[in-house]
C-alpha positions as a Markdown table, in Angstrom:
| # | Residue | x | y | z |
|---|---|---|---|---|
| 1 | Met | 0.2 | 0.1 | 0.1 |
| 2 | Thr | 1.6 | 3.3 | -1.1 |
| 3 | Thr | 1.0 | 6.3 | 1.3 |
| 4 | Thr | 0.6 | 9.8 | 0.0 |
| 5 | Pro | 2.6 | 12.5 | 1.5 |
| 6 | Pro | 0.3 | 15.2 | 3.5 |
| 7 | Pro | 0.2 | 18.5 | 1.3 |
| 8 | Arg | 3.0 | 20.8 | 1.6 |
| 9 | Gln | 2.1 | 24.3 | 3.4 |
| 10 | Arg | 2.6 | 26.9 | 1.1 |
| 11 | Thr | 3.1 | 30.7 | 2.2 |
| 12 | Gly | 0.7 | 32.8 | 0.3 |
| 13 | Leu | 2.4 | 35.5 | -1.7 |
| 14 | Ser | 2.6 | 39.1 | -0.9 |
| 15 | Arg | 4.1 | 42.4 | -2.3 |
| 16 | Gly | 6.4 | 42.5 | 0.7 |
| 17 | Arg | 7.3 | 38.8 | 0.4 |
| 18 | Val | 8.0 | 38.9 | -3.4 |
| 19 | Leu | 10.1 | 42.2 | -2.9 |
| 20 | Ser | 12.2 | 40.8 | 0.3 |
| 21 | Ala | 12.6 | 37.8 | -2.1 |
| 22 | Ala | 14.0 | 40.3 | -4.9 |
| 23 | Val | 16.3 | 41.8 | -2.3 |
| 24 | Glu | 17.8 | 38.6 | -1.3 |
| 25 | Leu | 18.3 | 37.5 | -4.9 |
| 26 | Ala | 20.2 | 40.7 | -6.0 |
| 27 | Asp | 22.1 | 40.6 | -3.0 |
| 28 | Ala | 23.3 | 36.8 | -3.4 |
| 29 | Glu | 23.7 | 36.8 | -7.1 |
| 30 | Gly | 23.7 | 40.4 | -8.6 |
| 31 | Val | 21.1 | 42.3 | -9.8 |
| 32 | Glu | 21.4 | 41.2 | -13.3 |
| 33 | Ser | 20.5 | 37.6 | -12.2 |
| 34 | Leu | 17.4 | 39.1 | -11.1 |
| 35 | Thr | 14.6 | 37.9 | -13.3 |
| 36 | Met | 10.9 | 36.9 | -12.9 |
| 37 | Arg | 11.6 | 33.6 | -13.7 |
| 38 | Ala | 14.5 | 33.1 | -11.2 |
| 39 | Leu | 12.5 | 35.0 | -8.5 |
| 40 | Ala | 9.3 | 32.7 | -8.9 |
| 41 | Glu | 11.7 | 29.8 | -8.6 |
| 42 | Arg | 13.3 | 31.3 | -5.4 |
| 43 | Leu | 9.8 | 31.7 | -4.0 |
| 44 | Gly | 8.6 | 28.2 | -5.2 |
| 45 | Val | 6.0 | 29.5 | -7.5 |
| 46 | Glu | 5.3 | 29.7 | -11.1 |
| 47 | Ala | 6.6 | 33.5 | -12.6 |
| 48 | Met | 2.9 | 34.2 | -13.7 |
| 49 | Ser | 1.8 | 34.3 | -10.1 |
| 50 | Leu | 4.4 | 37.4 | -9.3 |
| 51 | Tyr | 2.4 | 39.6 | -11.8 |
| 52 | Tyr | -0.3 | 39.9 | -9.3 |
| 53 | His | 2.1 | 41.5 | -6.8 |
| 54 | Val | 4.5 | 43.7 | -9.4 |
| 55 | Ala | 3.0 | 44.6 | -13.0 |
| 56 | Asn | 6.3 | 44.1 | -14.6 |
| 57 | Lys | 10.0 | 44.0 | -14.3 |
| 58 | Ala | 10.5 | 47.8 | -14.0 |
| 59 | Ala | 8.0 | 47.6 | -11.2 |
| 60 | Leu | 9.7 | 44.8 | -9.3 |
| 61 | Leu | 13.1 | 46.9 | -9.8 |
| 62 | Asp | 11.4 | 49.9 | -8.4 |
| 63 | Gly | 9.8 | 48.2 | -5.3 |
| 64 | Val | 13.5 | 46.8 | -4.6 |
| 65 | Ala | 14.7 | 50.1 | -4.8 |
| 66 | Asp | 12.2 | 51.4 | -2.2 |
| 67 | Ala | 12.7 | 48.1 | -0.3 |
| 68 | Val | 16.5 | 49.0 | 0.2 |
| 69 | Ile | 15.9 | 52.8 | 0.8 |
| 70 | Gly | 13.5 | 51.8 | 3.5 |
| 71 | Glu | 16.3 | 49.5 | 4.9 |
| 72 | Ile | 18.7 | 52.4 | 5.0 |
| 73 | Leu | 16.4 | 54.8 | 6.5 |
| 74 | Thr | 15.5 | 52.1 | 9.4 |
| 75 | Ala | 19.3 | 51.7 | 10.0 |
| 76 | Val | 20.0 | 55.8 | 10.7 |
| 77 | Arg | 18.1 | 57.3 | 13.5 |
| 78 | Ser | 16.5 | 60.6 | 12.7 |
| 79 | Pro | 18.7 | 63.5 | 13.1 |
| 80 | Ala | 18.6 | 65.8 | 16.2 |
| 81 | Glu | 17.1 | 69.3 | 15.6 |
| 82 | Asp | 20.3 | 70.7 | 16.7 |
| 83 | Glu | 22.5 | 68.3 | 14.4 |
| 84 | Asp | 24.4 | 69.9 | 11.4 |
| 85 | Trp | 23.1 | 68.4 | 8.2 |
| 86 | Arg | 26.2 | 67.3 | 6.8 |
| 87 | Ser | 26.6 | 65.1 | 9.8 |
| 88 | Ala | 23.2 | 63.4 | 9.2 |
| 89 | Leu | 23.9 | 63.1 | 5.5 |
| 90 | Arg | 27.0 | 61.4 | 6.3 |
| 91 | Glu | 25.8 | 59.2 | 9.1 |
| 92 | Arg | 23.1 | 57.7 | 6.2 |
| 93 | Ile | 25.8 | 57.8 | 3.4 |
| 94 | Leu | 27.6 | 55.4 | 5.9 |
| 95 | Ala | 25.0 | 52.9 | 6.8 |
C-alpha cells in the first residue's frame, strides 16, 4: 500500500514577500540575475504568479529600490534638531 505524503504548506505571496525575496536574490547573485523566472523559482511559484504583486520587471526593480531605501532609513536614526545636516547625511551614506 502506498501512502500519499501530506500536502505541503504553502506560504501565500504578498508584495512584501516578493520584494524581500527579490532583494535577497539581488544581494546573493547580483541585480543582473534578478529575473521574474529566477525570483519565482526562489519563491517556489510560477513566474506568472508574481504579476499579481508587481506589474512588470520595471515595477519589481522600483519596489526593490524602495525596499533598500527603507532598510537604509530604518538603519539610521533621525537627526536631532540641533544636528548639522552634513553630519546626518554622512551617517545615512555610511549606513
